[in-house]
C-alpha positions as a Markdown table, in Angstrom:
| # | Residue | x | y | z |
|---|---|---|---|---|
| 1 | Met | 34.3 | -19.3 | 23.4 |
| 2 | Thr | 32.5 | -17.3 | 20.6 |
| 3 | Glu | 34.7 | -14.9 | 18.7 |
| 4 | His | 33.4 | -11.4 | 18.2 |
| 5 | Thr | 34.0 | -8.6 | 15.7 |
| 6 | Arg | 33.9 | -4.9 | 16.8 |
| 7 | Leu | 32.4 | -2.3 | 14.4 |
| 8 | Ser | 31.9 | 1.4 | 14.8 |
| 9 | Leu | 28.2 | 2.5 | 14.5 |
| 10 | Asp | 29.1 | 4.1 | 11.1 |
| 11 | Glu | 30.7 | 0.8 | 10.0 |
| 12 | Ala | 27.5 | -1.1 | 11.1 |
| 13 | Trp | 25.4 | 1.4 | 9.2 |
| 14 | Gln | 27.5 | 1.2 | 6.0 |
| 15 | Leu | 27.6 | -2.6 | 6.1 |
| 16 | Ser | 23.8 | -2.8 | 6.6 |
| 17 | Val | 23.0 | -0.4 | 3.7 |
| 18 | Glu | 25.4 | -2.1 | 1.4 |
| 19 | Val | 24.1 | -5.6 | 2.0 |
| 20 | Leu | 20.5 | -4.4 | 1.5 |
| 21 | Glu | 21.2 | -2.4 | -1.6 |
| 22 | His | 23.3 | -5.2 | -3.0 |
| 23 | His | 20.2 | -7.4 | -2.8 |
| 24 | Gly | 17.8 | -5.0 | -4.5 |
| 25 | Phe | 16.4 | -2.8 | -1.7 |
| 26 | Ser | 16.0 | 0.8 | -2.8 |
| 27 | Asn | 18.1 | 3.4 | -1.0 |
| 28 | Glu | 15.0 | 4.5 | 0.9 |
| 29 | His | 14.1 | 1.0 | 2.2 |
| 30 | Ala | 17.8 | 0.2 | 2.9 |
| 31 | Ala | 18.2 | 3.4 | 5.0 |
| 32 | Ala | 14.9 | 2.8 | 7.0 |
| 33 | Ile | 15.8 | -0.8 | 7.7 |
| 34 | Ala | 19.4 | 0.1 | 8.6 |
| 35 | Arg | 18.2 | 2.8 | 11.0 |
| 36 | Ser | 16.1 | 0.2 | 12.9 |
| 37 | Met | 18.8 | -2.6 | 12.9 |
| 38 | Val | 21.7 | -0.4 | 13.9 |
| 39 | Ala | 19.6 | 1.2 | 16.7 |
| 40 | Ala | 18.7 | -2.3 | 18.0 |
| 41 | Gln | 22.4 | -3.5 | 17.8 |
| 42 | Arg | 23.5 | -0.2 | 19.5 |
| 43 | Asp | 21.2 | -1.0 | 22.3 |
| 44 | Glu | 22.3 | -4.6 | 22.5 |
| 45 | Cys | 19.0 | -6.0 | 21.3 |
| 46 | His | 20.9 | -8.6 | 19.4 |
| 47 | Ser | 17.8 | -10.6 | 18.2 |
| 48 | His | 16.6 | -7.5 | 16.2 |
| 49 | Gly | 20.1 | -6.1 | 15.3 |
| 50 | Leu | 22.3 | -6.9 | 12.3 |
| 51 | Tyr | 21.4 | -10.6 | 12.5 |
| 52 | Arg | 18.0 | -9.6 | 10.9 |
| 53 | Leu | 19.9 | -8.7 | 7.7 |
| 54 | Leu | 20.0 | -12.5 | 7.0 |
| 55 | Asp | 16.2 | -12.7 | 7.1 |
| 56 | Cys | 15.8 | -9.6 | 5.0 |
| 57 | Val | 18.0 | -11.0 | 2.2 |
| 58 | Arg | 16.4 | -14.5 | 2.5 |
| 59 | Thr | 12.9 | -12.9 | 2.2 |
| 60 | Val | 13.7 | -10.8 | -0.9 |
| 61 | Arg | 15.4 | -13.9 | -2.5 |
| 62 | His | 12.2 | -15.9 | -2.0 |
| 63 | Gly | 10.0 | -13.1 | -3.3 |
| 64 | Gly | 8.4 | -12.4 | 0.0 |
| 65 | Val | 8.9 | -8.6 | 0.0 |
| 66 | Asp | 9.0 | -5.9 | -2.7 |
| 67 | Pro | 12.3 | -4.2 | -2.0 |
| 68 | Arg | 11.4 | -1.1 | -4.0 |
| 69 | Ala | 7.8 | -0.7 | -3.0 |
| 70 | Val | 6.5 | 2.9 | -2.5 |
| 71 | Pro | 4.2 | 3.3 | 0.5 |
| 72 | Gln | 0.9 | 5.0 | -0.1 |
| 73 | Val | -0.5 | 7.2 | 2.7 |
| 74 | Ser | -4.3 | 7.9 | 2.9 |
| 75 | Asp | -6.4 | 9.9 | 5.3 |
| 76 | Arg | -9.2 | 7.7 | 6.7 |
| 77 | Ala | -10.7 | 9.8 | 9.4 |
| 78 | Pro | -9.9 | 12.8 | 11.6 |
| 79 | Gly | -8.0 | 10.5 | 14.0 |
| 80 | Val | -7.0 | 7.7 | 11.6 |
| 81 | Val | -4.2 | 7.6 | 9.0 |
| 82 | Asn | -3.5 | 4.6 | 6.9 |
| 83 | Val | -0.4 | 3.6 | 4.9 |
| 84 | Asp | -0.4 | 0.8 | 2.4 |
| 85 | Ala | 3.2 | -0.7 | 2.5 |
| 86 | Ala | 2.4 | -2.2 | -0.9 |
| 87 | Gly | 4.2 | -5.5 | 0.0 |
| 88 | Gly | 7.3 | -3.6 | 1.2 |
| 89 | Cys | 9.0 | -3.3 | 4.5 |
| 90 | Ser | 7.0 | -1.8 | 7.4 |
| 91 | Leu | 9.8 | 0.5 | 8.4 |
| 92 | Leu | 9.7 | 2.8 | 5.4 |
| 93 | Ala | 5.9 | 2.8 | 5.6 |
| 94 | Phe | 6.1 | 3.9 | 9.2 |
| 95 | Glu | 8.6 | 6.7 | 8.4 |
| 96 | Thr | 6.5 | 7.8 | 5.5 |
| 97 | Ala | 3.3 | 8.2 | 7.5 |
| 98 | Arg | 4.8 | 9.2 | 10.9 |
| 99 | Gln | 4.4 | 13.0 | 10.5 |
| 100 | Ala | 0.7 | 12.6 | 9.5 |
| 101 | Leu | 0.2 | 10.5 | 12.7 |
| 102 | Val | 1.9 | 13.2 | 14.8 |
| 103 | Asp | -0.1 | 16.0 | 13.2 |
| 104 | Lys | -3.4 | 14.1 | 13.8 |
| 105 | Ala | -2.5 | 13.3 | 17.4 |
| 106 | Arg | -1.7 | 17.0 | 18.1 |
| 107 | Ser | -5.0 | 18.1 | 16.4 |
| 108 | Gln | -7.3 | 15.4 | 17.8 |
| 109 | Gly | -5.5 | 14.4 | 21.0 |
| 110 | Val | -5.6 | 10.8 | 20.0 |
| 111 | Ala | -4.7 | 9.2 | 16.6 |
| 112 | Val | -4.1 | 5.8 | 15.1 |
| 113 | Leu | -1.8 | 4.8 | 12.3 |
| 114 | Ala | -2.8 | 1.6 | 10.5 |
| 115 | Ile | 0.0 | 0.0 | 8.4 |
| 116 | Asn | -1.3 | -2.6 | 5.9 |
| 117 | Asn | 0.3 | -5.2 | 3.6 |
| 118 | Ala | 3.8 | -4.9 | 5.2 |
| 119 | Phe | 6.7 | -7.2 | 5.7 |
| 120 | His | 7.4 | -6.7 | 9.4 |
| 121 | Phe | 10.5 | -8.2 | 11.1 |
| 122 | Ser | 11.9 | -5.4 | 13.3 |
| 123 | Ala | 11.7 | -4.2 | 16.9 |
| 124 | Leu | 8.8 | -1.9 | 17.7 |
| 125 | Trp | 10.5 | 0.3 | 20.3 |
| 126 | Pro | 12.4 | 2.5 | 17.8 |
| 127 | Glu | 9.0 | 3.6 | 16.4 |
| 128 | Val | 7.3 | 4.4 | 19.7 |
| 129 | Glu | 10.5 | 6.0 | 21.0 |
| 130 | Ser | 10.6 | 8.3 | 17.9 |
| 131 | Leu | 7.0 | 9.4 | 18.8 |
| 132 | Ala | 7.8 | 10.0 | 22.5 |
| 133 | Glu | 10.7 | 12.2 | 21.4 |
| 134 | Gln | 8.1 | 14.5 | 19.8 |
| 135 | Gly | 6.2 | 14.6 | 23.1 |
| 136 | Leu | 3.6 | 11.9 | 22.5 |
| 137 | Ala | 2.8 | 8.8 | 24.4 |
| 138 | Ala | 2.6 | 5.8 | 22.0 |
| 139 | Leu | 1.5 | 2.2 | 21.8 |
| 140 | Ala | 2.4 | -0.1 | 18.9 |
| 141 | Met | 1.6 | -3.8 | 18.2 |
| 142 | Thr | 1.7 | -6.3 | 15.4 |
| 143 | Pro | 1.0 | -9.9 | 14.9 |
| 144 | Ser | 3.6 | -12.3 | 13.5 |
| 145 | His | 3.3 | -15.6 | 11.8 |
| 146 | Ala | 1.8 | -18.4 | 13.8 |
| 147 | Tyr | 4.7 | -19.5 | 16.0 |
| 148 | Val | 3.0 | -19.7 | 19.4 |
| 149 | Ala | 0.7 | -22.2 | 21.0 |
| 150 | Pro | -2.1 | -20.8 | 23.2 |
| 151 | Ala | -1.8 | -21.6 | 26.9 |
| 152 | Ser | -2.7 | -25.3 | 27.4 |
| 153 | Gly | -2.5 | -25.8 | 23.6 |
| 154 | His | 0.0 | -27.8 | 21.7 |
| 155 | Ser | 0.5 | -26.3 | 18.2 |
| 156 | Pro | 1.2 | -22.9 | 16.7 |
| 157 | Leu | -1.8 | -20.6 | 16.3 |
| 158 | Leu | -0.8 | -17.1 | 17.5 |
| 159 | Gly | 2.1 | -14.9 | 16.6 |
| 160 | Thr | 4.9 | -13.8 | 19.0 |
| 161 | Asn | 2.8 | -10.6 | 18.8 |
| 162 | Pro | 5.0 | -7.9 | 20.3 |
| 163 | Ile | 3.6 | -4.8 | 22.0 |
| 164 | Ala | 5.6 | -1.6 | 22.7 |
| 165 | Phe | 4.9 | 1.6 | 24.7 |
| 166 | Ala | 6.7 | 4.9 | 25.1 |
| 167 | Trp | 6.2 | 7.8 | 27.5 |
| 168 | Pro | 7.8 | 11.2 | 27.0 |
| 169 | Arg | 9.9 | 12.5 | 29.9 |
| 170 | Pro | 10.8 | 16.1 | 30.5 |
| 171 | Asp | 14.5 | 15.4 | 30.8 |
| 172 | Gly | 16.4 | 12.5 | 29.3 |
| 173 | Leu | 15.3 | 9.6 | 27.2 |
| 174 | Pro | 11.7 | 8.4 | 27.0 |
| 175 | Phe | 10.4 | 5.5 | 29.1 |
| 176 | Val | 10.0 | 2.6 | 26.7 |
| 177 | Phe | 9.2 | -1.1 | 26.8 |
| 178 | Asp | 8.9 | -3.6 | 24.0 |
| 179 | Phe | 8.3 | -7.3 | 24.5 |
| 180 | Ala | 6.8 | -10.3 | 22.7 |
| 181 | Thr | 3.7 | -11.9 | 24.2 |
| 182 | Ser | 5.5 | -15.2 | 23.7 |
| 183 | Ala | 7.9 | -16.4 | 26.5 |
| 184 | Val | 10.8 | -15.2 | 24.3 |
| 185 | Ala | 11.1 | -13.7 | 20.8 |
| 186 | Arg | 11.6 | -16.2 | 18.0 |
| 187 | Gly | 14.8 | -14.4 | 17.0 |
| 188 | Glu | 16.2 | -15.4 | 20.4 |
| 189 | Ile | 15.5 | -19.1 | 19.5 |
| 190 | Glu | 17.4 | -18.6 | 16.2 |
| 191 | Leu | 20.3 | -17.1 | 18.1 |
| 192 | His | 20.4 | -20.0 | 20.5 |
| 193 | Arg | 20.4 | -22.4 | 17.5 |
| 194 | Arg | 23.3 | -20.6 | 15.8 |
| 195 | Ala | 25.3 | -20.6 | 19.1 |
| 196 | Gly | 24.5 | -24.2 | 19.9 |
| 197 | Lys | 22.9 | -23.2 | 23.3 |
| 198 | Pro | 19.9 | -25.0 | 24.9 |
| 199 | Leu | 16.8 | -23.0 | 25.6 |
| 200 | Thr | 15.4 | -22.1 | 29.0 |
| 201 | Glu | 12.7 | -24.6 | 30.2 |
| 202 | Gly | 9.2 | -23.3 | 29.6 |
| 203 | Trp | 10.0 | -21.4 | 26.4 |
| 204 | Ala | 8.9 | -24.0 | 23.8 |
| 205 | Leu | 7.2 | -27.2 | 22.7 |
| 206 | Asp | 8.5 | -29.6 | 20.1 |
| 207 | Glu | 6.7 | -30.8 | 17.0 |
| 208 | Val | 4.4 | -33.2 | 18.9 |
| 209 | Gly | 3.6 | -30.7 | 21.6 |
| 210 | Gln | 6.1 | -31.8 | 24.3 |
| 211 | Pro | 8.3 | -29.4 | 26.2 |
| 212 | Thr | 11.8 | -28.9 | 24.8 |
| 213 | Thr | 15.0 | -27.1 | 25.4 |
| 214 | Asp | 16.3 | -27.9 | 21.9 |
| 215 | Pro | 16.2 | -24.8 | 19.7 |
| 216 | Thr | 15.9 | -26.8 | 16.5 |
| 217 | Ala | 13.0 | -28.8 | 17.9 |
| 218 | Ala | 11.4 | -25.6 | 19.1 |
| 219 | Leu | 11.6 | -24.0 | 15.6 |
| 220 | Ala | 9.8 | -27.0 | 14.3 |
| 221 | Gly | 7.3 | -26.9 | 17.1 |
| 222 | Ala | 5.8 | -23.9 | 18.9 |
| 223 | Leu | 6.8 | -21.2 | 21.4 |
| 224 | Leu | 4.8 | -20.7 | 24.6 |
| 225 | Pro | 3.1 | -17.5 | 25.7 |
| 226 | Phe | 4.5 | -15.7 | 28.7 |
| 227 | Gly | 2.3 | -15.7 | 31.8 |
| 228 | Gly | 0.1 | -18.6 | 30.6 |
| 229 | His | -3.5 | -17.5 | 29.9 |
| 230 | Lys | -2.7 | -13.8 | 30.5 |
| 231 | Gly | -0.1 | -13.8 | 27.7 |
| 232 | Thr | -2.5 | -15.7 | 25.5 |
| 233 | Ala | -5.2 | -13.0 | 26.1 |
| 234 | Leu | -2.9 | -10.1 | 25.3 |
| 235 | Ser | -1.7 | -11.9 | 22.2 |
| 236 | Ile | -5.3 | -12.4 | 21.0 |
| 237 | Met | -6.0 | -8.7 | 21.6 |
| 238 | Ile | -3.0 | -7.8 | 19.4 |
| 239 | Glu | -4.2 | -10.1 | 16.7 |
| 240 | Leu | -7.6 | -8.3 | 16.7 |
| 241 | Leu | -6.4 | -4.8 | 16.8 |
| 242 | Ala | -3.6 | -5.2 | 14.3 |
| 243 | Gly | -5.5 | -7.6 | 12.1 |
| 244 | Pro | -9.3 | -7.4 | 11.6 |
| 245 | Leu | -9.8 | -3.9 | 13.0 |
| 246 | Ile | -7.4 | -2.5 | 10.4 |
| 247 | Gly | -8.5 | -4.8 | 7.6 |
| 248 | Asp | -5.4 | -7.1 | 7.7 |
| 249 | Cys | -4.5 | -10.7 | 8.4 |
| 250 | Leu | -4.4 | -12.7 | 11.6 |
| 251 | Gly | -1.0 | -14.4 | 12.3 |
| 252 | His | -2.1 | -17.9 | 11.2 |
| 253 | Gln | -3.2 | -16.5 | 7.8 |
| 254 | Thr | 0.3 | -15.5 | 7.0 |
| 255 | Gln | 3.4 | -17.6 | 6.3 |
| 256 | Pro | 7.1 | -16.8 | 6.0 |
| 257 | Ala | 8.6 | -16.5 | 2.6 |
| 258 | Asn | 10.0 | -19.7 | 1.2 |
| 259 | Ala | 11.9 | -21.2 | -1.6 |
| 260 | Asn | 8.7 | -22.3 | -3.4 |
| 261 | Gly | 7.6 | -18.7 | -3.6 |
| 262 | Asp | 4.2 | -19.3 | -2.0 |
| 263 | Gly | 4.8 | -17.7 | 1.4 |
| 264 | Lys | 2.6 | -14.8 | 2.4 |
| 265 | Pro | 4.6 | -12.8 | 5.0 |
| 266 | Gln | 2.7 | -9.5 | 4.8 |
| 267 | His | 0.4 | -8.3 | 7.7 |
| 268 | Gly | -0.5 | -5.2 | 9.6 |
| 269 | Glu | 0.6 | -3.0 | 12.4 |
| 270 | Phe | -1.5 | -0.8 | 14.8 |
| 271 | Ile | 0.1 | 2.4 | 16.3 |
| 272 | Leu | -1.8 | 4.6 | 18.8 |
| 273 | Ala | -0.4 | 8.1 | 19.6 |
| 274 | Leu | -1.7 | 10.3 | 22.4 |
| 275 | Asp | -0.8 | 14.0 | 23.0 |
| 276 | Pro | -0.6 | 14.8 | 26.7 |
| 277 | His | -1.1 | 18.5 | 26.0 |
| 278 | Ala | -4.6 | 17.8 | 24.5 |
| 279 | Phe | -5.6 | 16.0 | 27.7 |
| 280 | Leu | -4.0 | 18.3 | 30.2 |
| 281 | Gly | -3.5 | 21.8 | 28.6 |
| 282 | Ala | -1.7 | 24.2 | 30.9 |
| 283 | Asp | -1.2 | 21.4 | 33.6 |
| 284 | Thr | 0.8 | 19.2 | 31.2 |
| 285 | Glu | 4.2 | 19.8 | 32.8 |
| 286 | Ala | 2.9 | 19.3 | 36.3 |
| 287 | His | 1.4 | 15.9 | 35.5 |
| 288 | Leu | 4.5 | 14.8 | 33.6 |
| 289 | Gln | 6.4 | 15.6 | 36.8 |
| 290 | Arg | 3.9 | 13.4 | 38.7 |
| 291 | Ala | 4.8 | 10.6 | 36.4 |
| 292 | Glu | 8.5 | 11.2 | 37.3 |
| 293 | Thr | 7.7 | 10.4 | 40.9 |
| 294 | Leu | 6.6 | 7.0 | 39.8 |
| 295 | Phe | 9.8 | 6.3 | 38.0 |
| 296 | Ser | 11.8 | 7.6 | 41.0 |
| 297 | Gly | 9.8 | 5.2 | 43.2 |
| 298 | Val | 10.8 | 2.2 | 41.1 |
| 299 | Leu | 14.5 | 3.3 | 41.2 |
| 300 | Asp | 14.4 | 4.1 | 44.9 |
| 301 | Gln | 13.6 | 0.4 | 45.6 |
| 302 | Gly | 16.6 | -0.7 | 43.7 |
| 303 | Ala | 14.5 | -2.0 | 40.8 |
| 304 | Arg | 15.2 | -1.3 | 37.1 |
| 305 | Leu | 13.0 | 0.6 | 34.8 |
| 306 | Pro | 12.2 | -0.9 | 31.4 |
| 307 | Ser | 14.7 | 0.4 | 28.8 |
| 308 | Gln | 17.3 | 1.3 | 31.5 |
| 309 | Arg | 19.5 | -1.6 | 30.3 |
| 310 | Arg | 19.1 | -0.5 | 26.7 |
| 311 | His | 20.0 | 3.1 | 27.5 |
| 312 | Ala | 23.2 | 1.9 | 29.3 |
| 313 | Ala | 24.1 | -0.2 | 26.3 |
| 314 | Arg | 23.4 | 2.8 | 24.1 |
| 315 | Arg | 25.9 | 5.0 | 26.0 |
| 316 | Arg | 28.4 | 2.2 | 25.8 |
| 317 | Ser | 28.0 | 1.7 | 22.1 |
| 318 | Leu | 28.2 | 5.3 | 21.3 |
| 319 | Ala | 31.6 | 5.4 | 23.0 |
| 320 | Glu | 33.0 | 2.0 | 22.0 |
| 321 | Gly | 31.0 | 0.8 | 19.0 |
| 322 | Ile | 29.2 | -2.5 | 18.8 |
| 323 | Thr | 30.2 | -6.2 | 18.8 |
| 324 | Ile | 28.6 | -9.0 | 16.8 |
| 325 | Pro | 29.7 | -12.7 | 16.6 |
| 326 | Lys | 32.4 | -13.1 | 14.0 |
| 327 | Ala | 30.4 | -15.9 | 12.4 |
| 328 | Leu | 27.6 | -13.4 | 11.8 |
| 329 | His | 30.0 | -10.8 | 10.4 |
| 330 | Asp | 31.4 | -13.4 | 8.1 |
| 331 | Asp | 27.9 | -14.3 | 6.9 |
| 332 | Leu | 27.1 | -10.7 | 6.2 |
| 333 | Leu | 30.3 | -10.2 | 4.2 |
| 334 | Arg | 29.4 | -13.3 | 2.1 |
| 335 | Leu | 26.0 | -11.7 | 1.4 |
| 336 | Leu | 27.8 | -8.6 | 0.3 |
| 337 | Glu | 29.9 | -10.6 | -2.0 |
| 338 | Gly | 26.8 | -12.4 | -3.4 |
| 339 | Arg | 27.6 | -15.8 | -1.9 |
| 340 | Glu | 25.1 | -17.8 | 0.0 |
| 341 | Asn | 25.1 | -17.5 | 3.8 |
């Protein structure tokens, strides 16, 4: 049975910031990264929680991210704002440009934030949720490195290519979903490998294109898209909108940072924000209440709304703190001490 370590949210925050700063991240980058990781861990999104600190440190050691980069925001059009992450983490770039996106969405009704040249490793839902908390509907997407074979294919070409959406609600937390267009996030494969657990059938192929439930073989091979050709089509859409449309790379044009120093992990992110008030004016509240009847209809059937599980986990974590595998906690402490994980 896996041993676990319990941490308060403050302890998780402090540990995250200390590990990141110890390995060269500026205070601004460390804080932005920690906000995302602790939020994911709080909501029991383990594959995007404190586990991701290992990848951040590995990437900076291999020269794949500038831990002190200063994002540069530019105004491209009345409804378009761009931020060049300058080879740094996407999270600080998003936080730096967020208010400009909000202001444009409120002015124009619809606005896009294009993030370029960014190291992206995090969940998208905290970003769209933060926009919904300001009364906007939001859609975000980003390609990843080529880890996924197209439906009926046999080798990696597409990224896991997540997409996230948030809708503001008059009372309570926003409606939010965030999922990879692969059958499962690559981070989940890593967690299975660390835990010595087999994968679910239909998640992955091995190096020669055969189905596998071995996480190590899957990491050497390819993930599969969810929903076959439908998942493949969505994944391609994300590649196009968050790649060529905003002047950035396709997933297969990037590579993870590596010990040789020749990895190219930076790519783009596309975020669309919509202001219901611009569409609806004085009728906004009435139509937001109409949306609530849809949510109620889902719940009345005994079904679960996306993000409902996360919100329950959030309440639990706020009261009790979080738990992470003891082995992960030990790895993080070793990073803090400067020893290899």
